[in-house]
BALOBA-1460 file (C-alpha; in Angstrom, 3 decimals):
// residues 393
<rec num="1" residu="m" x="-4.085" y="-8.454" z="-19.240"/>
<rec num="2" residu="i" x="-1.577" y="-8.592" z="-22.235"/>
<rec num="3" residu="l" x="-4.101" y="-9.276" z="-24.890"/>
<rec num="4" residu="l" x="-6.395" y="-6.111" z="-23.548"/>
<rec num="5" residu="g" x="-3.125" y="-3.993" z="-23.485"/>
<rec num="6" residu="l" x="-2.217" y="-4.788" z="-27.162"/>
<rec num="7" residu="t" x="-5.919" y="-4.288" z="-28.022"/>
<rec num="8" residu="s" x="-5.699" y="-0.538" z="-26.592"/>
<rec num="9" residu="f" x="-2.392" y="-0.089" z="-28.049"/>
<rec num="10" residu="f" x="-3.507" y="-0.945" z="-31.670"/>
<rec num="11" residu="t" x="-6.901" y="0.995" z="-31.010"/>
<rec num="12" residu="d" x="-4.935" y="4.103" z="-30.028"/>
<rec num="13" residu="a" x="-2.344" y="3.923" z="-32.728"/>
<rec num="14" residu="g" x="-5.461" y="3.753" z="-35.233"/>
<rec num="15" residu="s" x="-7.248" y="6.608" z="-33.582"/>
<rec num="16" residu="e" x="-4.173" y="8.738" z="-33.502"/>
<rec num="17" residu="m" x="-3.539" y="8.243" z="-37.043"/>
<rec num="18" residu="i" x="-6.814" y="10.128" z="-37.559"/>
<rec num="19" residu="f" x="-7.217" y="12.512" z="-34.902"/>
<rec num="20" residu="p" x="-4.621" y="14.973" z="-35.220"/>
<rec num="21" residu="l" x="-5.330" y="15.401" z="-38.755"/>
<rec num="22" residu="l" x="-9.079" y="15.950" z="-38.274"/>
<rec num="23" residu="p" x="-9.014" y="19.543" z="-38.151"/>
<rec num="24" residu="l" x="-7.103" y="20.281" z="-41.274"/>
<rec num="25" residu="f" x="-8.877" y="17.533" z="-43.205"/>
<rec num="26" residu="l" x="-12.706" y="18.709" z="-42.041"/>
<rec num="27" residu="i" x="-12.335" y="22.391" z="-42.294"/>
<rec num="28" residu="g" x="-9.867" y="22.479" z="-45.558"/>
<rec num="29" residu="t" x="-11.479" y="19.238" z="-47.438"/>
<rec num="30" residu="v" x="-14.964" y="18.772" z="-46.247"/>
<rec num="31" residu="g" x="-15.843" y="22.259" z="-45.368"/>
<rec num="32" residu="v" x="-16.989" y="21.877" z="-41.703"/>
<rec num="33" residu="t" x="-16.814" y="25.066" z="-39.477"/>
<rec num="34" residu="p" x="-15.218" y="25.054" z="-36.307"/>
<rec num="35" residu="v" x="-18.164" y="25.715" z="-34.595"/>
<rec num="36" residu="f" x="-19.840" y="22.666" z="-36.205"/>
<rec num="37" residu="l" x="-16.605" y="20.764" z="-35.195"/>
<rec num="38" residu="g" x="-17.138" y="21.533" z="-31.675"/>
<rec num="39" residu="v" x="-20.759" y="20.443" z="-31.832"/>
<rec num="40" residu="v" x="-19.579" y="17.226" z="-33.218"/>
<rec num="41" residu="e" x="-16.974" y="16.389" z="-30.645"/>
<rec num="42" residu="g" x="-19.302" y="17.741" z="-27.812"/>
<rec num="43" residu="a" x="-22.211" y="15.446" z="-28.948"/>
<rec num="44" residu="a" x="-19.422" y="12.345" z="-29.233"/>
<rec num="45" residu="d" x="-18.519" y="12.860" z="-25.659"/>
<rec num="46" residu="v" x="-22.046" y="13.163" z="-24.387"/>
<rec num="47" residu="v" x="-22.968" y="9.787" z="-26.011"/>
<rec num="48" residu="s" x="-19.907" y="7.970" z="-24.849"/>
<rec num="49" residu="s" x="-20.461" y="8.878" z="-21.403"/>
<rec num="50" residu="a" x="-24.188" y="7.776" z="-21.441"/>
<rec num="51" residu="l" x="-23.214" y="4.464" z="-23.070"/>
<rec num="52" residu="k" x="-20.552" y="3.791" z="-20.377"/>
<rec num="53" residu="l" x="-23.201" y="3.285" z="-17.679"/>
<rec num="54" residu="i" x="-25.508" y="1.566" z="-19.785"/>
<rec num="55" residu="a" x="-22.929" y="-1.125" z="-20.901"/>
<rec num="56" residu="g" x="-21.493" y="-1.258" z="-17.631"/>
<rec num="57" residu="r" x="-24.539" y="-2.212" z="-15.989"/>
<rec num="58" residu="l" x="-25.596" y="-4.721" z="-18.751"/>
<rec num="59" residu="s" x="-22.231" y="-6.457" z="-18.299"/>
<rec num="60" residu="d" x="-23.303" y="-7.084" z="-14.508"/>
<rec num="61" residu="r" x="-26.678" y="-8.203" z="-15.489"/>
<rec num="62" residu="v" x="-25.808" y="-10.754" z="-18.023"/>
<rec num="63" residu="g" x="-22.524" y="-11.783" z="-16.154"/>
<rec num="64" residu="a" x="-20.379" y="-11.522" z="-19.259"/>
<rec num="65" residu="r" x="-17.918" y="-8.672" z="-20.186"/>
<rec num="66" residu="k" x="-16.081" y="-9.891" z="-23.294"/>
<rec num="67" residu="p" x="-19.079" y="-9.484" z="-25.981"/>
<rec num="68" residu="l" x="-19.530" y="-5.758" z="-25.046"/>
<rec num="69" residu="i" x="-15.950" y="-5.291" z="-25.438"/>
<rec num="70" residu="m" x="-15.779" y="-6.856" z="-28.712"/>
<rec num="71" residu="v" x="-18.700" y="-4.879" z="-29.972"/>
<rec num="72" residu="g" x="-17.396" y="-1.582" z="-28.828"/>
<rec num="73" residu="y" x="-13.670" y="-2.197" z="-30.274"/>
<rec num="74" residu="g" x="-14.948" y="-3.860" z="-33.417"/>
<rec num="75" residu="l" x="-17.568" y="-0.941" z="-34.095"/>
<rec num="76" residu="a" x="-15.154" y="1.857" z="-33.765"/>
<rec num="77" residu="g" x="-12.359" y="0.031" z="-35.731"/>
<rec num="78" residu="a" x="-14.763" y="-0.557" z="-38.543"/>
<rec num="79" residu="v" x="-16.479" y="2.926" z="-38.766"/>
<rec num="80" residu="r" x="-13.156" y="5.106" z="-38.136"/>
<rec num="81" residu="p" x="-11.378" y="4.810" z="-41.493"/>
<rec num="82" residu="l" x="-14.747" y="5.614" z="-43.205"/>
<rec num="83" residu="m" x="-13.547" y="9.229" z="-42.512"/>
<rec num="84" residu="a" x="-11.878" y="8.877" z="-45.951"/>
<rec num="85" residu="f" x="-15.276" y="8.962" z="-47.556"/>
<rec num="86" residu="a" x="-16.629" y="11.765" z="-45.838"/>
<rec num="87" residu="a" x="-17.946" y="14.281" z="-48.186"/>
<rec num="88" residu="a" x="-20.399" y="16.372" z="-46.033"/>
<rec num="89" residu="p" x="-20.803" y="17.585" z="-42.629"/>
<rec num="90" residu="w" x="-23.309" y="14.920" z="-41.686"/>
<rec num="91" residu="h" x="-21.231" y="12.152" z="-42.616"/>
<rec num="92" residu="v" x="-18.620" y="13.562" z="-40.140"/>
<rec num="93" residu="l" x="-21.102" y="13.703" z="-37.280"/>
<rec num="94" residu="l" x="-22.546" y="10.146" z="-37.939"/>
<rec num="95" residu="i" x="-18.795" y="8.509" z="-38.136"/>
<rec num="96" residu="r" x="-17.669" y="10.349" z="-34.703"/>
<rec num="97" residu="l" x="-20.953" y="9.409" z="-32.930"/>
<rec num="98" residu="t" x="-20.723" y="5.895" z="-33.893"/>
<rec num="99" residu="d" x="-17.025" y="5.869" z="-32.825"/>
<rec num="100" residu="r" x="-17.891" y="7.066" z="-29.615"/>
<rec num="101" residu="v" x="-20.661" y="4.598" z="-29.261"/>
<rec num="102" residu="g" x="-18.149" y="1.904" z="-29.597"/>
<rec num="103" residu="k" x="-16.034" y="3.705" z="-26.766"/>
<rec num="104" residu="g" x="-18.831" y="4.171" z="-24.663"/>
<rec num="105" residu="v" x="-19.776" y="0.380" z="-25.201"/>
<rec num="106" residu="r" x="-16.502" y="-1.091" z="-24.401"/>
<rec num="107" residu="g" x="-15.168" y="1.132" z="-21.614"/>
<rec num="108" residu="a" x="-16.821" y="0.190" z="-18.407"/>
<rec num="109" residu="p" x="-16.821" y="-3.669" z="-19.271"/>
<rec num="110" residu="r" x="-13.036" y="-3.433" z="-20.277"/>
<rec num="111" residu="d" x="-12.467" y="-1.942" z="-17.012"/>
<rec num="112" residu="a" x="-14.386" y="-4.339" z="-15.014"/>
<rec num="113" residu="l" x="-12.752" y="-7.313" z="-16.796"/>
<rec num="114" residu="i" x="-9.305" y="-5.979" z="-15.681"/>
<rec num="115" residu="a" x="-10.582" y="-5.742" z="-12.294"/>
<rec num="116" residu="d" x="-11.832" y="-9.140" z="-12.674"/>
<rec num="117" residu="a" x="-8.510" y="-10.722" z="-13.756"/>
<rec num="118" residu="a" x="-6.110" y="-8.542" z="-11.609"/>
<rec num="119" residu="e" x="-4.351" y="-10.761" z="-8.982"/>
<rec num="120" residu="e" x="-4.682" y="-9.398" z="-5.382"/>
<rec num="121" residu="g" x="-2.368" y="-6.823" z="-4.613"/>
<rec num="122" residu="q" x="-1.570" y="-6.022" z="-8.321"/>
<rec num="123" residu="a" x="-4.702" y="-4.218" z="-9.475"/>
<rec num="124" residu="a" x="-3.077" y="-0.945" z="-9.910"/>
<rec num="125" residu="r" x="-0.443" y="-2.341" z="-11.859"/>
<rec num="126" residu="a" x="-2.785" y="-3.967" z="-14.216"/>
<rec num="127" residu="f" x="-4.712" y="-0.762" z="-14.858"/>
<rec num="128" residu="g" x="-1.258" y="0.846" z="-15.255"/>
<rec num="129" residu="f" x="-0.066" y="-1.628" z="-17.693"/>
<rec num="130" residu="h" x="-3.267" y="-1.066" z="-19.699"/>
<rec num="131" residu="r" x="-2.845" y="2.556" z="-19.546"/>
<rec num="132" residu="g" x="0.665" y="2.678" z="-20.603"/>
<rec num="133" residu="m" x="-0.166" y="0.548" z="-23.455"/>
<rec num="134" residu="d" x="-2.987" y="3.058" z="-24.384"/>
<rec num="135" residu="h" x="-0.404" y="5.884" z="-24.215"/>
<rec num="136" residu="a" x="2.136" y="4.114" z="-26.292"/>
<rec num="137" residu="g" x="-0.497" y="3.703" z="-29.066"/>
<rec num="138" residu="a" x="-0.934" y="7.494" z="-29.001"/>
<rec num="139" residu="v" x="2.731" y="7.962" z="-29.506"/>
<rec num="140" residu="v" x="3.029" y="5.478" z="-32.316"/>
<rec num="141" residu="g" x="-0.268" y="6.795" z="-34.349"/>
<rec num="142" residu="p" x="0.941" y="10.139" z="-35.214"/>
<rec num="143" residu="l" x="4.415" y="8.899" z="-36.026"/>
<rec num="144" residu="i" x="2.874" y="6.447" z="-38.558"/>
<rec num="145" residu="a" x="0.364" y="9.056" z="-39.936"/>
<rec num="146" residu="a" x="3.505" y="11.546" z="-40.507"/>
<rec num="147" residu="a" x="5.535" y="8.847" z="-42.270"/>
<rec num="148" residu="l" x="2.596" y="7.987" z="-44.489"/>
<rec num="149" residu="l" x="2.102" y="11.557" z="-45.163"/>
<rec num="150" residu="a" x="5.940" y="12.050" z="-46.054"/>
<rec num="151" residu="s" x="5.518" y="9.264" z="-48.453"/>
<rec num="152" residu="g" x="2.875" y="10.840" z="-50.618"/>
<rec num="153" residu="m" x="0.055" y="9.487" z="-49.320"/>
<rec num="154" residu="s" x="-3.204" y="11.575" z="-49.215"/>
<rec num="155" residu="l" x="-5.053" y="12.527" z="-46.027"/>
<rec num="156" residu="r" x="-7.815" y="10.100" z="-47.114"/>
<rec num="157" residu="t" x="-5.556" y="7.025" z="-47.853"/>
<rec num="158" residu="v" x="-3.908" y="7.580" z="-44.407"/>
<rec num="159" residu="f" x="-7.395" y="7.370" z="-43.016"/>
<rec num="160" residu="l" x="-8.139" y="4.047" z="-44.955"/>
<rec num="161" residu="c" x="-4.628" y="2.700" z="-43.589"/>
<rec num="162" residu="a" x="-6.127" y="3.283" z="-40.136"/>
<rec num="163" residu="a" x="-8.284" y="0.181" z="-40.666"/>
<rec num="164" residu="v" x="-5.016" y="-2.124" z="-40.134"/>
<rec num="165" residu="p" x="-4.565" y="-1.472" z="-36.463"/>
<rec num="166" residu="g" x="-8.248" y="-1.517" z="-36.040"/>
<rec num="167" residu="v" x="-8.439" y="-5.231" z="-37.530"/>
<rec num="168" residu="l" x="-5.507" y="-6.225" z="-35.055"/>
<rec num="169" residu="a" x="-7.341" y="-4.629" z="-32.066"/>
<rec num="170" residu="f" x="-10.367" y="-6.674" z="-32.848"/>
<rec num="171" residu="a" x="-8.291" y="-9.786" z="-33.420"/>
<rec num="172" residu="t" x="-6.825" y="-9.509" z="-30.065"/>
<rec num="173" residu="t" x="-9.861" y="-8.925" z="-28.452"/>
<rec num="174" residu="a" x="-11.321" y="-12.035" z="-29.814"/>
<rec num="175" residu="m" x="-8.654" y="-14.081" z="-28.375"/>
<rec num="176" residu="l" x="-9.741" y="-13.087" z="-24.630"/>
<rec num="177" residu="k" x="-10.971" y="-15.587" z="-22.455"/>
<rec num="178" residu="e" x="-13.113" y="-14.397" z="-19.669"/>
<rec num="179" residu="r" x="-12.544" y="-16.064" z="-16.280"/>
<rec num="180" residu="p" x="-14.224" y="-15.615" z="-12.769"/>
<rec num="181" residu="p" x="-12.905" y="-12.709" z="-10.840"/>
<rec num="182" residu="t" x="-9.765" y="-13.476" z="-8.761"/>
<rec num="183" residu="n" x="-11.305" y="-11.345" z="-5.778"/>
<rec num="184" residu="p" x="-15.019" y="-10.942" z="-5.535"/>
<rec num="185" residu="g" x="-14.815" y="-7.727" z="-3.662"/>
<rec num="186" residu="p" x="-16.233" y="-6.671" z="-0.433"/>
<rec num="187" residu="g" x="-19.548" y="-8.167" z="0.455"/>
<rec num="188" residu="g" x="-20.327" y="-9.384" z="-2.901"/>
<rec num="189" residu="p" x="-20.797" y="-12.442" z="-4.905"/>
<rec num="190" residu="s" x="-18.541" y="-13.308" z="-7.704"/>
<rec num="191" residu="v" x="-19.569" y="-12.034" z="-11.318"/>
<rec num="192" residu="g" x="-22.668" y="-13.562" z="-12.464"/>
<rec num="193" residu="p" x="-26.172" y="-12.696" z="-13.804"/>
<rec num="194" residu="t" x="-27.413" y="-10.208" z="-11.145"/>
<rec num="195" residu="g" x="-30.833" y="-10.132" z="-11.824"/>
<rec num="196" residu="d" x="-32.860" y="-7.218" z="-9.693"/>
<rec num="197" residu="v" x="-29.615" y="-6.204" z="-7.669"/>
<rec num="198" residu="l" x="-29.298" y="-3.329" z="-10.176"/>
<rec num="199" residu="a" x="-32.740" y="-2.039" z="-9.418"/>
<rec num="200" residu="g" x="-31.066" y="1.388" z="-8.339"/>
<rec num="201" residu="p" x="-27.747" y="3.112" z="-7.557"/>
<rec num="202" residu="v" x="-28.230" y="2.712" z="-3.929"/>
<rec num="203" residu="a" x="-27.283" y="-1.056" z="-4.544"/>
<rec num="204" residu="l" x="-23.563" y="0.318" z="-4.578"/>
<rec num="205" residu="p" x="-21.539" y="0.812" z="-1.383"/>
<rec num="206" residu="a" x="-21.702" y="4.224" z="0.176"/>
<rec num="207" residu="g" x="-17.869" y="4.578" z="0.033"/>
<rec num="208" residu="f" x="-18.181" y="4.390" z="-3.678"/>
<rec num="209" residu="w" x="-20.313" y="7.268" z="-3.736"/>
<rec num="210" residu="r" x="-18.054" y="9.377" z="-1.408"/>
<rec num="211" residu="l" x="-15.216" y="8.513" z="-3.558"/>
<rec num="212" residu="l" x="-17.314" y="9.428" z="-6.804"/>
<rec num="213" residu="g" x="-18.122" y="12.864" z="-5.077"/>
<rec num="214" residu="v" x="-14.703" y="13.898" z="-4.567"/>
<rec num="215" residu="f" x="-13.634" y="12.624" z="-7.989"/>
<rec num="216" residu="a" x="-16.263" y="15.049" z="-9.431"/>
<rec num="217" residu="l" x="-14.784" y="18.041" z="-7.466"/>
<rec num="218" residu="f" x="-11.417" y="17.267" z="-8.932"/>
<rec num="219" residu="g" x="-12.997" y="17.024" z="-12.281"/>
<rec num="220" residu="l" x="-14.528" y="20.408" z="-11.986"/>
<rec num="221" residu="g" x="-10.828" y="21.919" z="-12.019"/>
<rec num="222" residu="n" x="-9.539" y="19.193" z="-14.764"/>
<rec num="223" residu="s" x="-9.945" y="21.344" z="-17.930"/>
<rec num="224" residu="s" x="-9.053" y="20.215" z="-21.196"/>
<rec num="225" residu="d" x="-5.581" y="19.815" z="-21.914"/>
<rec num="226" residu="a" x="-6.082" y="22.093" z="-25.072"/>
<rec num="227" residu="f" x="-5.457" y="25.101" z="-22.670"/>
<rec num="228" residu="l" x="-2.101" y="23.961" z="-21.601"/>
<rec num="229" residu="l" x="-1.392" y="23.615" z="-25.556"/>
<rec num="230" residu="l" x="-2.433" y="26.846" z="-25.758"/>
<rec num="231" residu="r" x="-0.089" y="28.152" z="-23.188"/>
<rec num="232" residu="a" x="2.549" y="26.453" z="-24.314"/>
<rec num="233" residu="r" x="2.198" y="28.448" z="-27.842"/>
<rec num="234" residu="d" x="2.005" y="31.512" z="-25.938"/>
<rec num="235" residu="l" x="5.317" y="30.705" z="-24.029"/>
<rec num="236" residu="g" x="6.978" y="30.357" z="-27.393"/>
<rec num="237" residu="v" x="6.581" y="26.791" z="-28.849"/>
<rec num="238" residu="a" x="6.151" y="26.838" z="-32.371"/>
<rec num="239" residu="d" x="3.107" y="25.668" z="-34.099"/>
<rec num="240" residu="a" x="5.539" y="22.971" z="-35.801"/>
<rec num="241" residu="s" x="6.497" y="21.727" z="-32.592"/>
<rec num="242" residu="i" x="3.161" y="21.333" z="-30.983"/>
<rec num="243" residu="p" x="2.717" y="17.578" z="-32.342"/>
<rec num="244" residu="l" x="6.407" y="16.734" z="-30.986"/>
<rec num="245" residu="l" x="5.364" y="18.486" z="-27.666"/>
<rec num="246" residu="w" x="2.028" y="16.302" z="-27.747"/>
<rec num="247" residu="s" x="4.152" y="13.129" z="-28.571"/>
<rec num="248" residu="f" x="6.743" y="13.763" z="-25.939"/>
<rec num="249" residu="f" x="3.794" y="14.203" z="-23.338"/>
<rec num="250" residu="h" x="2.280" y="10.759" z="-24.275"/>
<rec num="251" residu="v" x="6.072" y="9.349" z="-23.833"/>
<rec num="252" residu="s" x="5.857" y="10.517" z="-20.197"/>
<rec num="253" residu="k" x="2.415" y="9.167" z="-19.678"/>
<rec num="254" residu="v" x="3.566" y="5.605" z="-20.845"/>
<rec num="255" residu="g" x="6.631" y="5.884" z="-18.391"/>
<rec num="256" residu="w" x="4.483" y="7.270" z="-15.388"/>
<rec num="257" residu="s" x="1.652" y="4.827" z="-15.899"/>
<rec num="258" residu="a" x="3.926" y="2.040" z="-15.162"/>
<rec num="259" residu="f" x="5.461" y="3.610" z="-11.966"/>
<rec num="260" residu="g" x="2.044" y="4.824" z="-10.877"/>
<rec num="261" residu="g" x="0.476" y="1.206" z="-11.059"/>
<rec num="262" residu="w" x="3.533" y="-0.141" z="-8.960"/>
<rec num="263" residu="l" x="3.209" y="2.538" z="-6.529"/>
<rec num="264" residu="g" x="-0.392" y="2.281" z="-6.320"/>
<rec num="265" residu="d" x="0.119" y="-1.395" z="-5.121"/>
<rec num="266" residu="a" x="2.890" y="-0.645" z="-2.722"/>
<rec num="267" residu="l" x="1.124" y="2.324" z="-1.120"/>
<rec num="268" residu="p" x="-2.337" y="2.995" z="-0.108"/>
<rec num="269" residu="r" x="-4.395" y="3.844" z="-2.989"/>
<rec num="270" residu="r" x="-5.348" y="7.444" z="-1.653"/>
<rec num="271" residu="t" x="-1.969" y="8.413" z="-0.809"/>
<rec num="272" residu="t" x="-0.918" y="7.593" z="-4.527"/>
<rec num="273" residu="i" x="-4.072" y="9.586" z="-5.740"/>
<rec num="274" residu="i" x="-3.412" y="12.790" z="-3.545"/>
<rec num="275" residu="a" x="0.310" y="12.759" z="-4.707"/>
<rec num="276" residu="g" x="-1.224" y="12.778" z="-8.387"/>
<rec num="277" residu="w" x="-3.380" y="15.586" z="-7.721"/>
<rec num="278" residu="v" x="-0.712" y="17.591" z="-5.984"/>
<rec num="279" residu="v" x="1.474" y="17.112" z="-8.889"/>
<rec num="280" residu="y" x="-1.513" y="18.439" z="-11.209"/>
<rec num="281" residu="g" x="-2.084" y="21.456" z="-8.699"/>
<rec num="282" residu="c" x="1.792" y="22.374" z="-9.078"/>
<rec num="283" residu="v" x="2.011" y="21.853" z="-12.791"/>
<rec num="284" residu="y" x="-1.109" y="24.095" z="-13.190"/>
<rec num="285" residu="l" x="0.363" y="26.735" z="-10.899"/>
<rec num="286" residu="l" x="3.477" y="26.735" z="-12.639"/>
<rec num="287" residu="f" x="1.912" y="26.755" z="-16.052"/>
<rec num="288" residu="g" x="0.324" y="29.926" z="-15.185"/>
<rec num="289" residu="v" x="3.501" y="31.851" z="-14.269"/>
<rec num="290" residu="a" x="5.856" y="30.180" z="-16.517"/>
<rec num="291" residu="t" x="7.772" y="32.708" z="-18.974"/>
<rec num="292" residu="a" x="9.940" y="30.456" z="-21.572"/>
<rec num="293" residu="s" x="9.263" y="27.784" z="-24.102"/>
<rec num="294" residu="w" x="11.581" y="25.299" z="-22.458"/>
<rec num="295" residu="q" x="9.538" y="25.434" z="-19.059"/>
<rec num="296" residu="a" x="6.477" y="24.316" z="-21.357"/>
<rec num="297" residu="w" x="8.240" y="21.266" z="-22.159"/>
<rec num="298" residu="a" x="9.646" y="20.669" z="-18.752"/>
<rec num="299" residu="l" x="5.898" y="20.960" z="-17.361"/>
<rec num="300" residu="f" x="4.567" y="18.648" z="-19.870"/>
<rec num="301" residu="g" x="6.853" y="15.946" z="-18.838"/>
<rec num="302" residu="a" x="6.005" y="16.617" z="-15.118"/>
<rec num="303" residu="y" x="2.429" y="16.452" z="-16.117"/>
<rec num="304" residu="g" x="2.499" y="12.768" z="-17.184"/>
<rec num="305" residu="a" x="3.151" y="12.069" z="-13.635"/>
<rec num="306" residu="y" x="-0.249" y="13.251" z="-12.706"/>
<rec num="307" residu="f" x="-1.847" y="10.643" z="-15.150"/>
<rec num="308" residu="g" x="0.395" y="7.744" z="-13.960"/>
<rec num="309" residu="l" x="-0.311" y="8.400" z="-10.412"/>
<rec num="310" residu="t" x="-4.050" y="8.640" z="-10.715"/>
<rec num="311" residu="e" x="-5.460" y="7.015" z="-13.799"/>
<rec num="312" residu="p" x="-4.734" y="3.217" z="-12.959"/>
<rec num="313" residu="v" x="-4.826" y="3.747" z="-9.095"/>
<rec num="314" residu="e" x="-8.535" y="5.516" z="-9.261"/>
<rec num="315" residu="k" x="-9.861" y="2.392" z="-10.911"/>
<rec num="316" residu="a" x="-7.898" y="-0.010" z="-8.703"/>
<rec num="317" residu="l" x="-9.542" y="1.948" z="-5.758"/>
<rec num="318" residu="v" x="-12.931" y="1.618" z="-7.355"/>
<rec num="319" residu="r" x="-12.151" y="-2.175" z="-7.494"/>
<rec num="320" residu="d" x="-11.536" y="-2.122" z="-3.748"/>
<rec num="321" residu="v" x="-14.849" y="-0.812" z="-2.704"/>
<rec num="322" residu="v" x="-17.692" y="-2.585" z="-4.757"/>
<rec num="323" residu="p" x="-18.278" y="-6.188" z="-5.188"/>
<rec num="324" residu="a" x="-17.466" y="-7.997" z="-8.487"/>
<rec num="325" residu="a" x="-20.941" y="-8.388" z="-9.458"/>
<rec num="326" residu="l" x="-21.236" y="-4.616" z="-9.611"/>
<rec num="327" residu="r" x="-17.914" y="-3.511" z="-11.197"/>
<rec num="328" residu="g" x="-19.576" y="-2.782" z="-14.374"/>
<rec num="329" residu="t" x="-22.084" y="-0.737" z="-13.061"/>
<rec num="330" residu="a" x="-19.630" y="1.303" z="-10.971"/>
<rec num="331" residu="y" x="-16.952" y="1.847" z="-13.658"/>
<rec num="332" residu="g" x="-20.178" y="3.062" z="-15.809"/>
<rec num="333" residu="w" x="-21.041" y="5.742" z="-12.982"/>
<rec num="334" residu="y" x="-17.155" y="6.418" z="-12.626"/>
<rec num="335" residu="g" x="-16.923" y="7.067" z="-16.400"/>
<rec num="336" residu="v" x="-20.418" y="9.263" z="-16.446"/>
<rec num="337" residu="v" x="-19.496" y="11.440" z="-13.467"/>
<rec num="338" residu="t" x="-15.818" y="12.249" z="-14.497"/>
<rec num="339" residu="g" x="-16.876" y="12.629" z="-18.263"/>
<rec num="340" residu="a" x="-19.665" y="14.805" z="-17.378"/>
<rec num="341" residu="m" x="-17.113" y="17.313" z="-15.327"/>
<rec num="342" residu="a" x="-15.261" y="17.934" z="-18.605"/>
<rec num="343" residu="l" x="-17.499" y="20.254" z="-20.066"/>
<rec num="344" residu="p" x="-18.257" y="22.358" z="-16.958"/>
<rec num="345" residu="a" x="-14.472" y="22.464" z="-16.047"/>
<rec num="346" residu="s" x="-13.414" y="23.736" z="-19.678"/>
<rec num="347" residu="l" x="-16.226" y="26.312" z="-19.332"/>
<rec num="348" residu="l" x="-14.920" y="27.624" z="-15.944"/>
<rec num="349" residu="v" x="-11.187" y="27.877" z="-17.203"/>
<rec num="350" residu="g" x="-12.111" y="29.295" z="-20.472"/>
<rec num="351" residu="g" x="-14.105" y="31.970" z="-18.754"/>
<rec num="352" residu="l" x="-11.499" y="32.784" z="-16.430"/>
<rec num="353" residu="w" x="-8.881" y="32.763" z="-19.051"/>
<rec num="354" residu="g" x="-10.655" y="35.413" z="-20.817"/>
<rec num="355" residu="f" x="-11.903" y="37.431" z="-17.890"/>
<rec num="356" residu="a" x="-8.541" y="37.559" z="-15.918"/>
<rec num="357" residu="g" x="-5.666" y="35.780" z="-17.631"/>
<rec num="358" residu="p" x="-4.452" y="32.187" z="-17.928"/>
<rec num="359" residu="a" x="-2.623" y="32.488" z="-14.407"/>
<rec num="360" residu="v" x="-5.875" y="32.939" z="-12.496"/>
<rec num="361" residu="a" x="-7.756" y="30.330" z="-14.657"/>
<rec num="362" residu="l" x="-5.296" y="27.706" z="-14.129"/>
<rec num="363" residu="g" x="-4.715" y="28.760" z="-10.509"/>
<rec num="364" residu="v" x="-8.429" y="28.198" z="-9.933"/>
<rec num="365" residu="g" x="-7.977" y="24.675" z="-11.369"/>
<rec num="366" residu="a" x="-5.097" y="24.259" z="-9.115"/>
<rec num="367" residu="g" x="-6.942" y="24.962" z="-6.063"/>
<rec num="368" residu="l" x="-9.734" y="22.683" z="-6.807"/>
<rec num="369" residu="a" x="-7.374" y="19.947" z="-7.346"/>
<rec num="370" residu="m" x="-5.853" y="20.762" z="-3.783"/>
<rec num="371" residu="l" x="-9.371" y="21.017" z="-2.334"/>
<rec num="372" residu="a" x="-10.061" y="17.559" z="-3.670"/>
<rec num="373" residu="a" x="-6.962" y="16.072" z="-2.466"/>
<rec num="374" residu="g" x="-7.609" y="17.298" z="1.073"/>
<rec num="375" residu="l" x="-11.282" y="16.047" z="1.145"/>
<rec num="376" residu="l" x="-9.964" y="12.624" z="-0.173"/>
<rec num="377" residu="a" x="-7.401" y="12.302" z="2.637"/>
<rec num="378" residu="a" x="-10.340" y="13.148" z="5.186"/>
<rec num="379" residu="l" x="-12.579" y="10.314" z="3.851"/>
<rec num="380" residu="p" x="-12.998" y="7.471" z="6.383"/>
<rec num="381" residu="a" x="-10.328" y="5.358" z="6.918"/>
<rec num="382" residu="a" x="-12.261" y="2.241" z="6.321"/>
<rec num="383" residu="l" x="-11.918" y="2.578" z="2.560"/>
<rec num="384" residu="p" x="-9.756" y="-0.198" z="1.661"/>
<rec num="385" residu="a" x="-5.771" y="0.381" z="0.962"/>
<rec num="386" residu="a" x="-3.574" y="-2.080" z="-0.957"/>
<rec num="387" residu="i" x="-2.388" y="-4.995" z="0.368"/>
<rec num="388" residu="p" x="1.195" y="-4.375" z="1.885"/>
<rec num="389" residu="i" x="4.003" y="-6.023" z="0.109"/>
<rec num="390" residu="e" x="5.105" y="-8.291" z="2.902"/>
<rec num="391" residu="s" x="1.712" y="-9.776" z="3.314"/>
<rec num="392" residu="r" x="1.367" y="-11.138" z="-0.155"/>
<rec num="393" residu="a" x="1.525" y="-14.653" z="-1.002"/>
């Protein structure tokens, strides 16, 4: 758990040394248009989502997670600093696609390995720790980049420096030791080569597909956080303060991830997720009616609670309802479905924003979150919950 957490910390630190500077670099230096940049990011997300399922299924078939995790982190860490040498739009496209290939390859096997290694009754805390380290890297990366730029380094040199956390991430990944899962899950074997068991998606339990359907509904209202940054700007947050607001947001996510992971093990998983979705709905509603810049800061701080209460606990709940031998496939499907909803969600909110204003657009997102929370509560009670604290060994 510690090694995977450090890997994500270093990876996100390297990524966030580059990502906030990309629009300035690509449009101002390389000459990429905003439209082309949007195409690049959209294509990168599609590639990443598709590969999550392929890599997850492959890790189940071969009965090993670590090789794919190493390939994913190693590939992204090696190619990301090459942005420093980009001189044409197609260079940008190739680098971003390769970076997202690495993310897609590692995502589902990594989540399956966390699920395999987590002690019974501590799965949500394990995922919470991992997400907290990931968000911590997202706080540190931009600060490192800002310090390097302040020292007189060029953008290209800063991009090259991002190779250092990439190397550290690969080194911590190489130190991983894969072990049999502590809990094989409901009605399934331990991890090992699964042969034809993955012949079709029907091999996964029906409870998993019900969960995935509810997650997809919530995802339809879960638009890009760029809309909230746009709303913050409308409320009076200065352009120069937007990066600080973004870092503050990630600090909030770090703290809430630890608390959400603990709560997801202490309470039934669904209770914690529903609480997170209610927080999401309330934040979206309040963003729609806010009138001052200080309210944007307060709402971004509260918004971190949604991530902490849902990200680690959703993955822990997936662990509860699938056997260990199918965890890679399950996390692959989870990544595909939640990733696929990002585009229609943003199109929905963006269209409503332009047609009826931010209050209506964000209100629809809040309504879909509340509807998903009600449906999650209505799912059959047979869905597993966390082990009560008093019954743990």
